[in-house]
C-alpha positions as a printed Julia matrix, in Angstrom:
223×3 Matrix{Float64}:
  82.65   82.05   82.6
  84.63   84.95   81.16
  84.57   88.52   82.43
  85.44   91.6    80.41
  86.89   94.37   82.47
  86.87   97.82   80.73
  88.36  101.04   82.11
  88.18  104.6    80.78
  88.23  108.35   81.27
  85.45  110.77   80.42
  85.57  112.68   77.17
  87.6   115.92   77.52
  85.4   118.85   78.54
  82.78  116.57   80.08
  81.87  117.09   83.74
  82.13  114.02   85.93
  78.42  114.25   86.82
  77.41  114.35   83.13
  79.71  111.43   82.3
  78.27  109.3    85.08
  74.72  110.22   84.22
  75.13  109.15   80.58
  76.94  105.98   81.58
  74.28  104.95   84.11
  71.29  105.66   81.81
  71.67  105.78   78.03
  74.79  103.62   77.84
  73.63  101.09   80.4
  70.43  100.6    78.44
  72.41   99.82   75.3
  74.87   97.44   77.04
  72.11   95.43   78.75
  70.81   94.54   75.28
  74.0    92.73   74.28
  73.31   89.11   73.35
  74.84   86.59   75.75
  75.47   89.14   78.5
  75.01   87.43   81.87
  75.81   90.28   84.28
  76.82   93.91   84.05
  78.33   96.09   86.83
  79.43   99.69   86.55
  82.03  100.98   89.02
  82.17  104.81   89.06
  85.18  106.34   90.86
  84.2   107.85   94.16
  83.91  111.62   94.4
  86.7   111.62   96.99
  89.05  110.41   94.28
  88.92  113.85   92.66
  89.85  115.95   95.66
  93.62  116.07   95.08
  94.09  114.96   91.52
  92.45  113.37   88.52
  92.05  109.61   89.04
  93.61  107.25   86.59
  90.09  106.19   85.41
  86.57  107.67   85.91
  84.98  104.26   85.64
  85.52  100.54   85.45
  82.92   98.19   83.89
  82.57   94.46   84.42
  80.61   92.26   81.95
  80.2    88.49   82.22
  79.7    86.03   79.37
  79.43   82.19   79.39
  82.5    81.61   77.21
  84.56   82.85   74.33
  81.99   81.9    71.71
  79.34   83.92   73.53
  81.71   86.86   73.63
  82.46   86.58   69.93
  78.81   86.41   69.0
  78.09   89.47   71.11
  81.06   91.34   69.62
  79.76   90.86   66.06
  76.18   91.99   66.82
  74.32   95.15   65.93
  73.8    95.73   69.63
  77.56   95.86   70.2
  77.99   98.33   67.32
  75.44  100.54   69.0
  77.4   100.35   72.3
  80.61  101.35   70.54
  78.95  104.2    68.69
  77.58  105.6    71.97
  80.99  105.55   73.62
  82.04  108.54   71.48
  79.47  110.7    73.37
  81.05  110.42   76.77
  84.32  108.37   76.76
  87.83  109.54   75.84
  88.64  106.93   73.14
  92.42  107.19   73.84
  91.9   106.14   77.45
  89.68  103.12   76.81
  91.15   99.72   77.52
  89.63   96.29   78.2
  90.79   92.86   79.3
  89.25   89.44   78.81
  89.7    87.66   82.15
  89.04   84.6    84.2
  87.78   85.44   87.72
  89.41   83.71   90.7
  87.53   84.27   93.98
  89.94   84.36   96.92
  87.69   85.71   99.65
  84.1    84.74   98.91
  82.26   87.42  100.92
  79.03   89.26  100.03
  78.78   92.11   97.58
  76.87   94.37   99.92
  75.23   97.67   99.03
  77.34  100.65   99.95
  80.62   98.75   99.87
  83.79  100.45   98.6
  85.83   98.66   95.92
  89.54   99.03   95.52
  90.34   98.15   91.84
  93.97   97.94   90.8
  95.73   97.23   87.5
  98.74   94.86   87.55
 101.7    94.5    85.18
 103.85   91.4    85.73
 107.57   91.57   86.3
 109.36   91.53   82.89
 111.25   88.28   83.64
 108.09   86.36   84.51
 106.15   84.35   81.97
 102.35   84.82   82.11
 101.79   81.38   83.64
 104.36   82.01   86.41
 102.84   85.43   87.17
  99.33   83.91   87.3
 100.46   81.1    89.65
 102.33   83.37   92.04
  99.54   85.88   92.2
  96.89   83.22   92.86
  98.77   80.82   95.16
 101.29   83.0    96.97
 100.08   86.65   96.92
  96.36   85.84   97.15
  96.55   84.27  100.61
  98.54   87.28  101.88
  95.92   89.69  100.62
  93.17   87.59  102.1
  94.55   88.38  105.57
  94.16   92.16  105.32
  91.84   93.34  108.08
  88.47   94.74  106.94
  88.54   92.88  103.58
  85.03   91.66  102.85
  85.52   90.15   99.4
  88.54   89.72   97.15
  88.69   88.49   93.56
  91.56   88.29   91.03
  90.78   88.88   87.37
  93.47   87.04   85.42
  93.9    87.82   81.73
  92.7    84.77   79.82
  95.7    82.55   78.78
  94.51   82.49   75.18
  95.41   86.12   74.81
  99.07   85.34   75.34
  98.94   82.17   73.27
  97.66   84.36   70.36
 100.81   86.46   70.69
  99.06   89.47   72.1
 100.38   91.51   75.03
  97.51   93.02   77.05
  97.66   96.48   78.6
  97.61   94.85   82.07
  98.09   91.29   83.27
  95.47   91.29   85.93
  92.9    93.23   87.9
  92.44   92.62   91.62
  89.17   93.84   93.16
  88.87   94.27   96.95
  85.6    95.06   98.75
  85.48   96.9   102.09
  82.43   97.91  104.04
  83.21  101.59  103.67
  86.01  104.11  103.09
  87.03  104.12  106.77
  87.61  100.31  106.71
  89.68  100.71  103.62
  91.83  103.47  105.1
  92.33  101.59  108.34
  93.52   98.53  106.51
  96.38  100.51  104.94
  98.13  100.93  108.28
  98.15   97.27  109.24
 101.08   94.77  109.24
  99.06   92.54  106.92
  98.82   95.24  104.34
 102.51   96.03  104.63
 103.23   92.32  103.96
 101.13   92.54  100.8
 103.01   95.57   99.52
 106.43   94.03  100.24
 105.44   90.91   98.34
 104.57   92.85   95.2
 108.22   93.04   94.19
 108.24   89.26   93.75
 105.87   89.31   90.8
 104.97   92.89   89.69
 106.87   95.31   87.45
 108.79   97.99   89.4
 106.52  100.92   88.52
 103.55  102.79   90.07
 100.47  100.64   90.56
  97.37  102.25   89.05
  94.17  101.98   91.01
  90.75  103.55   91.61
  88.42  103.51   94.58
  84.87  103.05   93.42
  81.31  102.1    94.29
  79.38   99.36   92.5
  76.26   99.89   90.4
  74.6    96.66   89.31
  72.67   97.04   86.08
  69.65   94.73   85.96
  69.29   92.62   82.8
């Protein structure tokens, strides 16, 4: 199964509340009509993310499809054209990015209501080929991240290998998503030796630049 991860900022001049209301209602209704869509989750950035500065993204969306053919059929449909047309009403087009990914579950915990999700955006070290990056992240870094106290669920969204084989360079090489019971559990994890080990290991496979991330809640859209 493939998962599309999309990330974006609100349209300039739009209040966060209005952005989220449109995304959760009108836009969600359009997306849920897409042919072949198996699951759709919206992740709005928590209000606390706006206290000190603008977050890198206002929202992250996850959409699951059976395979590449199902995704291609969906992308050529009238329903998809309606989704894209609606984006102009609330999304800053210049900020919009998306990745076609394979999901690797590292910690298979429950997706509980009220959980907080830490969603980060990874760029591989320039000297690493995509396959080497993928293997290190999955086999070496993943087990380290799995030891962080308070972590309920942890998945890695790896950019599909076919993207690189087609000669394309994605905006990011992967998106890790970590679930914690609440914000306090997330904050407490950041002061642990296990978390420090995770951060030290990043130099072994990530580009030496700031790591974009958002802290969000999950909103499952019923299909």
